[in-house]
N, C-alpha and C positions, 0 to 999 in steps of 0.2 A: 499335139494335144491344140483341138478346139480351144478359139477364144471362147470366155463364158461371155452369154448374152443377158442384157437383162429382163429379158423373158426368162429364162432360167431362175434368177434370182428370184423373180415374180412367181413363178409355180411352186418355187420352195416355201416362201413368206404363205401363202393361200394353205399351204396346209393345217398354217396351224390355227386355230379356232380361239379364240380370245373368249375365255371363259365365262368375263361380264356380258358381252353384247351377244356373246353366241353365234358371230358371225369371223370371217373371218378378216385381217387388216384393208385387203385391198379392194372387198366389199363394201365395207364401211368407208371409206379412201382415207383409211387414216396414213399409209403409205406417200408421203408428199414427194419424196426424190431418190433416184435410186442409180448410185454412180458406179461403173466399171470400169476400172483403170488397171489393165491387164488382170493380175490374179487378186487383187484387192478390191472390194467390194464397200460402200458406204451407202448405209440407209435410214434416212430421215424419218420416224415415225411420231405423227403428232395425235392422240386421242383427242374423242370429243367430251372425257369425263378424266375427272382427276382421280390420280395414281400412284402418289408419293411411293407407297409401299410395295407398289407391284411394278417399277420401272425395273429393277433388278434380274426378276424372274422373266418379264418380257426381254430384256436385251440378250439372255443367257439363251431362250428359246429358240429369238430368232439369228443367232452368233451361231448356236447349235447346225440348225435347219442347210443356213447359208454356205457355211462352211463343211457343209458335207455334201455339195455339188464339187463333182472334179472339176479340178485345175481351179478352185479357190483358196488362196492358205491363209487370209485373213479378211475379216469382218468386221467393219467398222460401225456400231446402231446407237443411235441420238435418240431418246425419245422424250417427249414432251408432249404437252396438253393444250388445249385452245379450248373454255368451255364456251358457248353461242349462246344467245336466246332464242328458246323455243317459241314456236305458234302459239298461241291463247284462243278463248272463244272469239269467234269471226265477231264479235259487236265492240269488242274490247280495247283498250289500249293500255301496251307495260305500263309498270308505275317505276316511275323517276327513281333510277337510283340499284333495281333491282335486274336482273335477266330473268330468273326461270322462279315461279311460284309453285312450289312443290306442299299439295295440301296431303298430312297425316288422321286417316280418319277411322273409326270403328263404328260399327252398327250400336256395339253396350259401352257400359264402362265396366272398369273394372277388369280390361282386358291388357295393360301395362302400354296403352298407345303414347303418355304423356313421356313415360321413362322412355320411349322407342324413338317420339319424335327428337328428343332433346339429343340423345345419343347418336344417332342417324347427322346430327348437328355437328355437334363433336368431332365424327369419325369423315365427314365428308372436307370439315375445316382441316383436319388431321391429316388427310388423302391432297390439301394443295387447293383448297378453293375458299374463297370468300364468302364466310357462309351469314347469315340470321336466323331470328326465329320471333314469328309472331304467336303470343297466348291467347288463340282466341276463343276460348274457356271462361266468357265473361263470368258466368254463376261461381267457376270454380277455379281462378289460375292458379296452377301448380307451376310455375315456369322459374320466378322468381327464387321459391323455395331451391328447385333442382339446382339451377344454377348459383346459388349460392350466393345470392345478391338482396337476399330480403329488406327492406327498410331502406333501399337506397331509391332512390326519385330521382327523373328525369330532368335534365334541363332544358330550357325554351330559350334561345337567343332573341326569336325576335316575337315572342308574345301568340304566337300561330303555330307554330312546329316544333317538336319533339327530338329535343339526341336520344338515339338509341342507348341504351344501356349495354357496356360491357363484360363479359364474364369468359375468359378460356378463349379470347381471340373471338369469340359470337355475339355479333351485334342481337340485344332482344330489345320487344315491347312485351308488356302485358298491363291489361288493367290492375293487376297485381303491385305495380310499381305507383299506380296514381291513387291508392286508398288504402286504409288501413288492415290487415291481412283479416281483423276479426270482424270488420262491415261488411255485412250480407249484402249483396247488388238485388233490391229488391226492383226489378223494371220487367215488363212488360216488352214483348217480342221488338214492337220498331224501336224501342231506342238500344234493345239489343244489337242491334244492327247496324245500326247509326254509332254506337260507338268502336262495332268492328271496324265499320268503313275509316273512319276520322284514326284510330289505330294505326292502322293500314298505309292511308294516304296520307299523314301528317305527321309521319315518323322520318328523320330524312337519313334514309339508308343510303350506304355511303358502297358503289361500284360491288353489289352482292351478287353473285355468281349464282346461288340459291337459298330463298327466304323458304323456310319449313314454314307452312302453317300449322302448331299443335289445335286441331278441329275440338269442341266437345262432342261429348257422343252421339249417337243418332241422327236424323236426318231432319230437324226441323230449321227455322228460320235462318239460324247462322251457316249451314246449310247449303241452303237456298240463295242465301245472299251471296255467299262464297262463287258457288257456282255462276250467278248471273253478274254478278258485279264486280266481280273481282278477277284479275286477268291468269288462270291457273294453266301452267304449260301440263302438270299429270298429279297423280293421288297416288299414297299409300293405304292399302288396307291393312289395319291391324286385328287380327282375330287371335285367338287359342282354341287348340282344337276341339274344346266343348260343343257340342252338337247348338243347343242353345248362342251362344256367342256364331256360330256358323250363320245359324241362322238369321239375325241383326246384318252380319257382314254382309251378306250376300246383298241385302235392301241397300247397305250402302255402297255396295257397286254399281247397282243398277244404277240409282240414283245418278251418278257420274256419268255412266255409258249413257243417260237421256240427256242429259245437258252436254254433251260431246265434248268432255272432259278427259280424257289418255288416264286409263287406270296402268300404272307403271307396273303393279305386283301386287303380292299378298306377302306379308310377313307375318308368322305363327309366332306365337307369343308362348311362354310357359309350356312349351313344347315338350318336355322331358323333365321330370326332376331328379337327380344324381344326389344320394345319399352321401351328406357328410361323414359319415361316419365308417360307411360299410362298403361303399363305391355302389350300390344297386342302382339301376337304371329302373323306373317308372313312368307309364303315360298315365299322370293323376287324370290329365282332362281329356284324354281319348290319344288316336294315333290318325295319323297322317289327314286330318280335315282340311288344311290349308293347302295341301297341295292337292286333294280332292278335288276343291273348290276351286284353283285355277285351272284344274284340266276342264271343270263343267263349265266355265265362261273364258276359255280360252285365254288368260291370263298369264303372268309370269307367276312363279313361285321365288322369292328375293332371298329365301332362308328360315331358316326358323333358329328361337333363343332357349335357354335352358330356364328352367323355375330354378334362378338361385337367388336367396338370399342374398349373396354381393351386388347383387343388381338391387335391391332395395335399399341396404344400407347404405351406401354411394351415393342414390339419389336425394334419400333424406338428408343427408350431410350436406348437400350441397358441391358431392362431387361426382358427377356420373362416372361410371365405369370406362368409358374412353379412356378419363382426365385421370381419374384415380389408379387404374392400372393399365395404363395402356399395352401393356406385353402379354398382360393375360388371354384367355380362349375366347373369354367372351368379348373382349375387343376386339379381337381379330373378327369375330361373328359380325358384328356390329358395320365395322369396315368393310367386309367384305359386301354385306348387304347395299352398306352406302355406295361404293364403286357400283354394283349389280345395277342400283335405281339409277344412278347417275347418267349409267351406260344406254340401258333401257331408253331413260328420256332423250339421249344422243341421235338417236337412231329416229326420231319423229321430226318434222319438219321444222324447218328453223322461221325466228320470227325477224319480219324485212321493215318492219315498223319505224325502225331506226334509218331508215336509207331512205327514207321519204321526208320532201319537203315539205315546212310547214306554210301553209296557206293563209295569207294574212289581208282580208280586203279593206281598206281605207277609202274612207269619203274624203277625197281633196278638194 
């Protein structure tokens, strides 16, 4: 019997397509080491995205394929992940303490963008990443309530920077932490954009892998500020299947494309309603709109979420679905979308800003 070769093992691994990056693990350079010792094989895998609940599935898939090679008796698979900082707009520098900023946007209000943003943040955290969330909706901040930290005030050790609030292992910042919940923000555009920049840059984010930015709906001042002054690694567009929501979502997508922020994909919210009494499924807002939009613009379809009362109830209660019922089908969908979002980002170019030395010119 011929000896097993490394190329045979690599060929077997190539047959498996990662469901989140939609590429094989050799192509994404996730295979870090292949060691063949007689009939025993060891493989080290380092993914570019957090995948705590996917490790067992991936391990079994690779083990099965490698042990199917003639001459292999055992396969030892080790899987971990390493989250890199990814490239941002060419003229901008990364925010201190933050590797990647992901903007969650929608063309119009009422599509469940903030609920999607907080659950994606919690899902990324559950998968093993360090996550922060910035509530960029200055006029209508909702994250304090969704995260169950209403009434809390961020501390400042030096009078110049703010400590992020912490809830469910998520670092968060919102104008809602700094003002009374019923105080209206009667501000003009320049004040709003300045407030957004301060909330982002004056918060002491700590080793954040992904900072989720929950944008207000539309394509106005705040979105433009984010695109021009904030180093964004990628954007996610949230829509419903409804034609009018898709019309506005397309505008948001085009805006990011114009300012050269990669659109990581589209999430279709309120995709289907399942009757809690009889189980009847009905597409109340239409069907397949998000998928069609992703095809039209050649961007990824990240997933579809149902219209389910438990999602609304849990976020209103300050305990979003991913933490309220982590083993539910809804939480599973959020985690699936989170892994796919992070995996798509991992395919983009890395940022080397931290590799360059800081040049200081002094007059002696």
